[in-house]
N, C-alpha and C positions, 0 to 999 in steps of 0.2 A: 479423731476426722472419719466420717467412713470415707473407702474410696469410692463409691458409687458417682459421688458427683465428676469424676475423671470422664466420664462416656456423656455428657454432654458439654462439658469442656474441651473435648475432642470433635467430637460432631461439631462446634465453633469453629474451633481452630479450622476445620475441611471447608467449611462452609465456608469462611471467611478465606483462603488462600484461593479459591474457586472460583469467587467472584471478582478476584485480582485476576485469575488467568483471565476468567473470560472480556474482560474488563482491557488488559492486554493486549486481546484479539481483535477487538474491536479496534484499538487505538489502532494495533498495528494494519489495518482491512484500510482505517482512513489515510494511513500515510500510503501506501501504496497504492488507493487511489489518488492520491493530492498528488504522485510525482507520474501516476500512469495521462493526468490530465494535462500535461503538458504544460502546467502554469494554469490553467483554463481553474482550477480552486487551488484556496490558501493551502499552503501547506501544514502538513501538520505531522510536530516530530516525529524520528520510530523512537520507540521505545524498546532499549538493547533487552528487559526482562525478558522476551520472549524469543531470546536465544535458548533459552530455560527447555523448549522442546527440539532444538535440536542436539541430545547426545553425544553423535557419532561424531556431527564439529566438535565438541570439547574431549571427547578421547582422541580426535586427529589433533586437535592443538597441543594437548597432556604428550602425545608420544612424539611429535615435534620438540616441543621445548626441553623434553626428558634429554632429547637425541639433540642438542645442540642447535637447531634449524630456531630457533627466535621463538617468541610467542605469538599466539595465532588474533594476527592482530584486525582481522575480516570478522571472524567471531569471537571475540575477548569473553563477552558476556556466555556465552558456552561451556567456554572451559571455566571462568572463576565459580561457575554453577552447577558445573561437571564435580569439581573439586567438595565446591560446599557442601552437594548433597553426600557422595564419600566420606566426609570431614561428619558429617551428621549422623552415620550408621556405625561411624567408629567410637564414637562416646554415646551414643544412643540407642543402639541398633535401626533397624530399619521404621526405624519412624518414621522416616520419608514416604513410604507407601503407605503409611497409616494416619499421621494426621494432614498430611499435605500434596501428595499424588492427586491429581484431579479423573487422572482412568480409574485409580482404584475407590477415590469419593463416590462416583458412579456406580463403579461396581456391586459396592456395601451396600448401598440404595436398595440397588436392583436384588440381592440377593437378601437384604431384609423383607424386601414386598415378596419375595417369593415363600419366605419365614409367614409373611403374614399371610395370605393367599392358602399353602400349601399344609402351613401349620408344620413344616420341618424344611431342612435342606437337603439333600443326599450327597454321598459319600461316595467316590469310587471304590473297588475295592483293591485294595493295598497294593496288587504286586503290577496291578495298573496304574496303580497312582502314583509308582514311584516311578514307575516306567516312564509315562506322562509329564513328573517334575523334569528327569534327566533331558527334556528338550529344552527349557530355557541354560542348561548350563552349555547343552553342546552350538546356542546360538551366540551364548558368551563367549568361549571360544574358539568360534569362527571370526569374531567380529576380532577380539585379542590381538588370535593368529593374523587376522586379513591387514589390522591396522599398527601393533603396536611390535609384532615380531617381523612382521614379510616384507614393508614398508621400510625401503629406509630415508634415512634425513630428507635428500634434494626430493626424491617421489612426494614425503609428505608435505616437506612445504611448496612443489611444483601447483598442488592438487588444493592445499588449502588456496592458493593466490590464483586455483581456476575463476573462468567465466561461471563456472560449475555452482563451485564450490561460495561464491558469491552472492548469490541470489538463491541458496538453499532454504533459506528461511520463505524466501518469497514460492520458490516451487512447495512448500509445504502446503501454504496458505491456499496455492490452487489447485494441490491435489483435495483439500476439503471443498474449494466453491464448485470445482467442476469433478464432484467425484463418480467415478464409473461404477458401473453395473454390479461389477466383481468385487471389489471394493467395497462399495456400499453393502453388499449383502454377506461379506465376512464379520465388519464390524456388526450390522443387526444379531448376526447369529452369536458370537462372541458374546455381544448386550442378553438374546434372549437365553444364552448356556447362563449365566451368571445370576436366573431367578431359581434354578433349582441345584447350582453349583455355588461354593464362594471362590468369591474370587478366579474362574479358572485362566484368566489372560496372565492375572497376576503369576499367580500358583505353578501354570505350566510355559506359557509362552515369553516371562515378557525378561530379556537378558540384562536388563538393567536393575531389576527385582535380584537376579541370581548375583550381579556383580554386588548390589548394598548387602542383601546375607552372607556372602563367601568375608566382606569386612566386618561384617555386626558377629563375627565369630569371636572377635578378640574386643568385644566391646567390653566392658569393667562394669556397665552398668545392665541386669538382667532380674526378673523375676525370682525369688526363692520362693520356698517351698517349708514352713515350721512344722516340720512332722509333728511333734508336739500338741499345736493346738489343729492341725487340718485330723476332720472326722470321713475321710476319702468319700465325701459324697459326688463326686465325680463331675460338680457341674462346672468346674473349670475346664475340664475336657470338651463339654461337650460344648462352651459358647466358645471357644477357638477358634477364628476363622482361618488357620491355616492346621486344624486336624492335632493339635500336637499334645499327647496324651500328659499334661503338666501333671493330674493328680500324684504319678506314680515318679514324679522330676523330682529332685533336692533341687539343680538350681538347671533353670531353662537355656541350653544352651544351644541354640540350632539355627542354622541359616535362614529354616523357615518361619521365626518367631519376626511378626512387626512390630513391636513395641504399644500391640494397641490400650493395652489395660485391661480387654474385656474377662480374662480370668480373676485378676485382681480385682475389678469393680461386681463381679456377680460372685465372688466366697460367701459362701454361706457361715463361715464362722468367722469372725471378724480380725481379721491380721494375721491369719493360716498364710494370705498368699501376701506377698509385697515388692514392690520394685527397689531393688536394691544396689548399691553400688560397689562391686566387690565383695558380694556376698553379708556385705558387715552393716554396711550405714544405710538406714532408710531414707529413702529420696519421695517425698510426697508429689503427692500427681501435679499440684500443682506448679512446684519446682520444676517436674519433668515437662509440663507444658511450657513452662517458658524457654526452659532452654533450648526447646527445639525450634521453637520461632527464631530465638535471640543468634542460634549459631547459622540459622539457614539467613538471617534479615543479616547477620554482620558480617557473612562470608561477601552478600551485595556491595555494603557496604566498606568494603577492605575493597576489594573489585575497584569502584568508585576511586575511591584515597591514591589509589598505585596507578590510576589510568589506565588500566585494564577492563574498560565497559564498554567504551563509544567505540563503536566501529569507525575503521577508518576507510569506510568506499563513500565520497563523496555524492551527493545528489546527482550530480551530471554522471556520474559512472554507472548511479542505477536507472537511470534515463536509457544509460546507452544499453544497459544489460536487457531495460523492458522489452526495450522496440526491438532488438535480436531475438 
């Protein structure tokens, strides 16, 4: 069966997750509105999944847990989802970026729209591209040093239990509801930049993507090229959103591969490219898609089953913090 069906399937998964995340945002807004009303409005249950938008809290909680300061009971779902997303990358490359992440979904819509308008996407000169790609690793190094290395267990525990951290989710909502002109300008600039360039934020500025890319380097699943079948047409390299020269690689082992299957789906010679486990066992696109969804969903189920999902913050505590 042709791998061309994988792209419509991936886009369907992307939009399903995007719709779920928008729904989570709406529920969380309703929750904050209900507790801010002081009882005037009926209480809406807080959706724990909103903590997926708090990766720094997830890193704080993981570092504290490793250092013996206990599990992050303030935002436990942030830790669970942080670990789940790393697990997805360890098993299935950076597929979180190309199948689930809402930022990457919007960015992909933009550069595909740019391609339809301008009939091409631009590529930066290789030296400049290499320098800019290093920015996301510098940002990752900053967060890892500041949180994992420099902060002792007691400092981590103190910050996790601080009033500031307790309402990190509400602060994030407030950031978007009352966004400053400068922040709005930066976001609009990055969106506009995504029309001529493919995934500029993901490629150059996302420290989360940098971490997932490093984790994906040891993933046993990777795109593999059959030298005997390949006719060196170069289409695979042209369609790659990460600008990987797939045509000249026997096996794609790079932190930039986001597991999107575009190269495999657009291969003009049947099965010259395929996704394989350990370079040997063929992985059908439907199985890959199912694994991405099941591993991600399974992480949240595991978090619920182990009691690491619902925040320990009471409604009264939320109301106290909001009044302050």
